[in-house]
Structure formats: structure tokens, C-alpha cells
PyMOL CGO cylinders between C-alpha atoms (Angstrom):
from pymol import cmd
from pymol.cgo import CYLINDER

trace = [
    CYLINDER, 36.89, -1.93, 21.80, 33.49, -2.94, 20.90, 0.3, 1, 1, 1, 1, 1, 1,
    CYLINDER, 33.49, -2.94, 20.90, 31.64, -0.45, 18.75, 0.3, 1, 1, 1, 1, 1, 1,
    CYLINDER, 31.64, -0.45, 18.75, 28.28, 0.90, 20.41, 0.3, 1, 1, 1, 1, 1, 1,
    CYLINDER, 28.28, 0.90, 20.41, 25.01, -0.21, 18.97, 0.3, 1, 1, 1, 1, 1, 1,
    CYLINDER, 25.01, -0.21, 18.97, 23.02, 2.64, 17.24, 0.3, 1, 1, 1, 1, 1, 1,
    CYLINDER, 23.02, 2.64, 17.24, 20.02, 3.65, 19.28, 0.3, 1, 1, 1, 1, 1, 1,
    CYLINDER, 20.02, 3.65, 19.28, 16.74, 2.77, 17.87, 0.3, 1, 1, 1, 1, 1, 1,
    CYLINDER, 16.74, 2.77, 17.87, 14.27, 5.65, 16.91, 0.3, 1, 1, 1, 1, 1, 1,
    CYLINDER, 14.27, 5.65, 16.91, 11.09, 5.56, 18.98, 0.3, 1, 1, 1, 1, 1, 1,
    CYLINDER, 11.09, 5.56, 18.98, 7.97, 6.74, 17.37, 0.3, 1, 1, 1, 1, 1, 1,
    CYLINDER, 7.97, 6.74, 17.37, 5.08, 8.19, 19.11, 0.3, 1, 1, 1, 1, 1, 1,
    CYLINDER, 5.08, 8.19, 19.11, 1.93, 9.04, 17.30, 0.3, 1, 1, 1, 1, 1, 1,
    CYLINDER, 1.93, 9.04, 17.30, -0.65, 11.15, 19.16, 0.3, 1, 1, 1, 1, 1, 1,
    CYLINDER, -0.65, 11.15, 19.16, -4.15, 10.69, 18.08, 0.3, 1, 1, 1, 1, 1, 1,
    CYLINDER, -4.15, 10.69, 18.08, -7.28, 12.49, 18.51, 0.3, 1, 1, 1, 1, 1, 1,
    CYLINDER, -7.28, 12.49, 18.51, -9.60, 10.56, 20.94, 0.3, 1, 1, 1, 1, 1, 1,
    CYLINDER, -9.60, 10.56, 20.94, -12.34, 10.21, 18.31, 0.3, 1, 1, 1, 1, 1, 1,
    CYLINDER, -12.34, 10.21, 18.31, -10.01, 8.99, 15.67, 0.3, 1, 1, 1, 1, 1, 1,
    CYLINDER, -10.01, 8.99, 15.67, -8.35, 6.62, 18.15, 0.3, 1, 1, 1, 1, 1, 1,
    CYLINDER, -8.35, 6.62, 18.15, -11.75, 5.11, 19.17, 0.3, 1, 1, 1, 1, 1, 1,
    CYLINDER, -11.75, 5.11, 19.17, -12.80, 4.81, 15.19, 0.3, 1, 1, 1, 1, 1, 1,
    CYLINDER, -12.80, 4.81, 15.19, -9.35, 3.16, 14.55, 0.3, 1, 1, 1, 1, 1, 1,
    CYLINDER, -9.35, 3.16, 14.55, -9.89, 0.54, 17.66, 0.3, 1, 1, 1, 1, 1, 1,
    CYLINDER, -9.89, 0.54, 17.66, -13.39, -0.12, 16.59, 0.3, 1, 1, 1, 1, 1, 1,
    CYLINDER, -13.39, -0.12, 16.59, -12.41, -0.93, 12.90, 0.3, 1, 1, 1, 1, 1, 1,
    CYLINDER, -12.41, -0.93, 12.90, -9.66, -3.01, 14.01, 0.3, 1, 1, 1, 1, 1, 1,
    CYLINDER, -9.66, -3.01, 14.01, -11.95, -5.07, 16.26, 0.3, 1, 1, 1, 1, 1, 1,
    CYLINDER, -11.95, -5.07, 16.26, -14.46, -5.63, 13.60, 0.3, 1, 1, 1, 1, 1, 1,
    CYLINDER, -14.46, -5.63, 13.60, -11.79, -6.89, 11.35, 0.3, 1, 1, 1, 1, 1, 1,
    CYLINDER, -11.79, -6.89, 11.35, -10.30, -8.98, 14.06, 0.3, 1, 1, 1, 1, 1, 1,
    CYLINDER, -10.30, -8.98, 14.06, -6.74, -7.37, 13.60, 0.3, 1, 1, 1, 1, 1, 1,
    CYLINDER, -6.74, -7.37, 13.60, -4.66, -5.07, 15.95, 0.3, 1, 1, 1, 1, 1, 1,
    CYLINDER, -4.66, -5.07, 15.95, -5.08, -1.43, 15.49, 0.3, 1, 1, 1, 1, 1, 1,
    CYLINDER, -5.08, -1.43, 15.49, -1.29, -1.14, 14.36, 0.3, 1, 1, 1, 1, 1, 1,
    CYLINDER, -1.29, -1.14, 14.36, -1.81, -3.60, 11.70, 0.3, 1, 1, 1, 1, 1, 1,
    CYLINDER, -1.81, -3.60, 11.70, -5.03, -1.51, 10.35, 0.3, 1, 1, 1, 1, 1, 1,
    CYLINDER, -5.03, -1.51, 10.35, -3.00, 1.55, 10.59, 0.3, 1, 1, 1, 1, 1, 1,
    CYLINDER, -3.00, 1.55, 10.59, -0.09, -0.07, 8.57, 0.3, 1, 1, 1, 1, 1, 1,
    CYLINDER, -0.09, -0.07, 8.57, -2.49, -1.39, 6.04, 0.3, 1, 1, 1, 1, 1, 1,
    CYLINDER, -2.49, -1.39, 6.04, -4.05, 2.08, 5.48, 0.3, 1, 1, 1, 1, 1, 1,
    CYLINDER, -4.05, 2.08, 5.48, -0.62, 3.74, 5.11, 0.3, 1, 1, 1, 1, 1, 1,
    CYLINDER, -0.62, 3.74, 5.11, 0.38, 0.96, 2.65, 0.3, 1, 1, 1, 1, 1, 1,
    CYLINDER, 0.38, 0.96, 2.65, -2.51, 1.41, 0.57, 0.3, 1, 1, 1, 1, 1, 1,
    CYLINDER, -2.51, 1.41, 0.57, -2.11, 5.27, 0.38, 0.3, 1, 1, 1, 1, 1, 1,
    CYLINDER, -2.11, 5.27, 0.38, 1.54, 5.19, -0.61, 0.3, 1, 1, 1, 1, 1, 1,
    CYLINDER, 1.54, 5.19, -0.61, 1.14, 2.21, -2.79, 0.3, 1, 1, 1, 1, 1, 1,
    CYLINDER, 1.14, 2.21, -2.79, -2.15, 2.85, -4.90, 0.3, 1, 1, 1, 1, 1, 1,
    CYLINDER, -2.15, 2.85, -4.90, -1.28, 0.38, -7.53, 0.3, 1, 1, 1, 1, 1, 1,
    CYLINDER, -1.28, 0.38, -7.53, -0.83, -2.57, -5.20, 0.3, 1, 1, 1, 1, 1, 1,
    CYLINDER, -0.83, -2.57, -5.20, 1.80, -4.13, -7.34, 0.3, 1, 1, 1, 1, 1, 1,
    CYLINDER, 1.80, -4.13, -7.34, 4.13, -5.27, -4.57, 0.3, 1, 1, 1, 1, 1, 1,
    CYLINDER, 4.13, -5.27, -4.57, 1.52, -8.00, -3.73, 0.3, 1, 1, 1, 1, 1, 1,
    CYLINDER, 1.52, -8.00, -3.73, 1.75, -9.49, -7.12, 0.3, 1, 1, 1, 1, 1, 1,
    CYLINDER, 1.75, -9.49, -7.12, 3.69, -12.92, -7.47, 0.3, 1, 1, 1, 1, 1, 1,
    CYLINDER, 3.69, -12.92, -7.47, 3.44, -13.45, -11.02, 0.3, 1, 1, 1, 1, 1, 1,
    CYLINDER, 3.44, -13.45, -11.02, 3.44, -10.22, -12.99, 0.3, 1, 1, 1, 1, 1, 1,
    CYLINDER, 3.44, -10.22, -12.99, 2.87, -11.83, -16.43, 0.3, 1, 1, 1, 1, 1, 1,
    CYLINDER, 2.87, -11.83, -16.43, -0.35, -13.63, -15.32, 0.3, 1, 1, 1, 1, 1, 1,
    CYLINDER, -0.35, -13.63, -15.32, -1.55, -10.49, -13.70, 0.3, 1, 1, 1, 1, 1, 1,
    CYLINDER, -1.55, -10.49, -13.70, -1.01, -8.43, -16.68, 0.3, 1, 1, 1, 1, 1, 1,
    CYLINDER, -1.01, -8.43, -16.68, -2.93, -11.03, -19.10, 0.3, 1, 1, 1, 1, 1, 1,
    CYLINDER, -2.93, -11.03, -19.10, -5.74, -11.03, -16.37, 0.3, 1, 1, 1, 1, 1, 1,
    CYLINDER, -5.74, -11.03, -16.37, -6.01, -7.12, -16.47, 0.3, 1, 1, 1, 1, 1, 1,
    CYLINDER, -6.01, -7.12, -16.47, -5.95, -7.23, -20.34, 0.3, 1, 1, 1, 1, 1, 1,
    CYLINDER, -5.95, -7.23, -20.34, -8.71, -9.80, -20.42, 0.3, 1, 1, 1, 1, 1, 1,
    CYLINDER, -8.71, -9.80, -20.42, -10.96, -7.71, -17.84, 0.3, 1, 1, 1, 1, 1, 1,
    CYLINDER, -10.96, -7.71, -17.84, -10.42, -4.53, -19.84, 0.3, 1, 1, 1, 1, 1, 1,
    CYLINDER, -10.42, -4.53, -19.84, -11.18, -5.55, -23.42, 0.3, 1, 1, 1, 1, 1, 1,
    CYLINDER, -11.18, -5.55, -23.42, -12.86, -2.09, -24.09, 0.3, 1, 1, 1, 1, 1, 1,
    CYLINDER, -12.86, -2.09, -24.09, -9.61, -0.34, -23.42, 0.3, 1, 1, 1, 1, 1, 1,
    CYLINDER, -9.61, -0.34, -23.42, -7.16, -0.13, -26.54, 0.3, 1, 1, 1, 1, 1, 1,
    CYLINDER, -7.16, -0.13, -26.54, -3.62, -1.36, -26.18, 0.3, 1, 1, 1, 1, 1, 1,
    CYLINDER, -3.62, -1.36, -26.18, -2.32, 2.20, -26.77, 0.3, 1, 1, 1, 1, 1, 1,
    CYLINDER, -2.32, 2.20, -26.77, -4.48, 3.25, -23.81, 0.3, 1, 1, 1, 1, 1, 1,
    CYLINDER, -4.48, 3.25, -23.81, -3.28, 0.31, -21.69, 0.3, 1, 1, 1, 1, 1, 1,
    CYLINDER, -3.28, 0.31, -21.69, 0.44, 1.41, -22.59, 0.3, 1, 1, 1, 1, 1, 1,
    CYLINDER, 0.44, 1.41, -22.59, -0.14, 4.97, -21.71, 0.3, 1, 1, 1, 1, 1, 1,
    CYLINDER, -0.14, 4.97, -21.71, -1.58, 4.03, -18.40, 0.3, 1, 1, 1, 1, 1, 1,
    CYLINDER, -1.58, 4.03, -18.40, 1.76, 2.02, -17.60, 0.3, 1, 1, 1, 1, 1, 1,
    CYLINDER, 1.76, 2.02, -17.60, 3.83, 4.76, -18.78, 0.3, 1, 1, 1, 1, 1, 1,
    CYLINDER, 3.83, 4.76, -18.78, 1.74, 7.15, -16.53, 0.3, 1, 1, 1, 1, 1, 1,
    CYLINDER, 1.74, 7.15, -16.53, 2.24, 4.71, -13.48, 0.3, 1, 1, 1, 1, 1, 1,
    CYLINDER, 2.24, 4.71, -13.48, 6.11, 4.51, -14.10, 0.3, 1, 1, 1, 1, 1, 1,
    CYLINDER, 6.11, 4.51, -14.10, 6.44, 8.28, -14.15, 0.3, 1, 1, 1, 1, 1, 1,
    CYLINDER, 6.44, 8.28, -14.15, 4.53, 8.59, -10.86, 0.3, 1, 1, 1, 1, 1, 1,
    CYLINDER, 4.53, 8.59, -10.86, 6.62, 5.91, -9.13, 0.3, 1, 1, 1, 1, 1, 1,
    CYLINDER, 6.62, 5.91, -9.13, 9.94, 7.90, -10.19, 0.3, 1, 1, 1, 1, 1, 1,
    CYLINDER, 9.94, 7.90, -10.19, 8.97, 11.03, -8.69, 0.3, 1, 1, 1, 1, 1, 1,
]
cmd.load_cgo(trace, "trace")
């Protein structure tokens, strides 16, 4: 006997009418669907460091170090440790 497929969870978001119109206008200005705009906003909120978009991490770190010469190596490493602790919680 075949196994029944699990039911997909349906999500329904209720928006304030003013907020909904604001999101739709912003999405039209950017030329994207409102859902894509909301996903981008949520992704940026939950991923403040933006590291998942980086393809070559070594080149990214080298570019960061070049741009922030005023910061010492110890401060830079402390910032990385702080970031790691924030990701683990």
C-alpha cells in the first residue's frame, strides 16, 4: 500500500492595508513581486552579516581588511569572534 503524501503547510499572512499598499508600491518601484521584496527584507533581518552571498570567502576577507586599515588585527578578530557567538545562539 502506498504511503500518503504529507500535507503542505499553508501560510497566510494578514497585513494592515496601509502596510500592504506600502509593500506593493515599493515592489513596483524595484520591479519585483511583493513576495520577493518581503523575502529580501526577512533575509536581511535574519542575516545581518550577509555572508551567505559570498562565493570566495578568502577574497572577501582580504577586501574587508584593505578597506578597514584603521582597525587593528585584534579588533578585527574580536569582531569575527563576536559574529560567531551571535550565530551560535
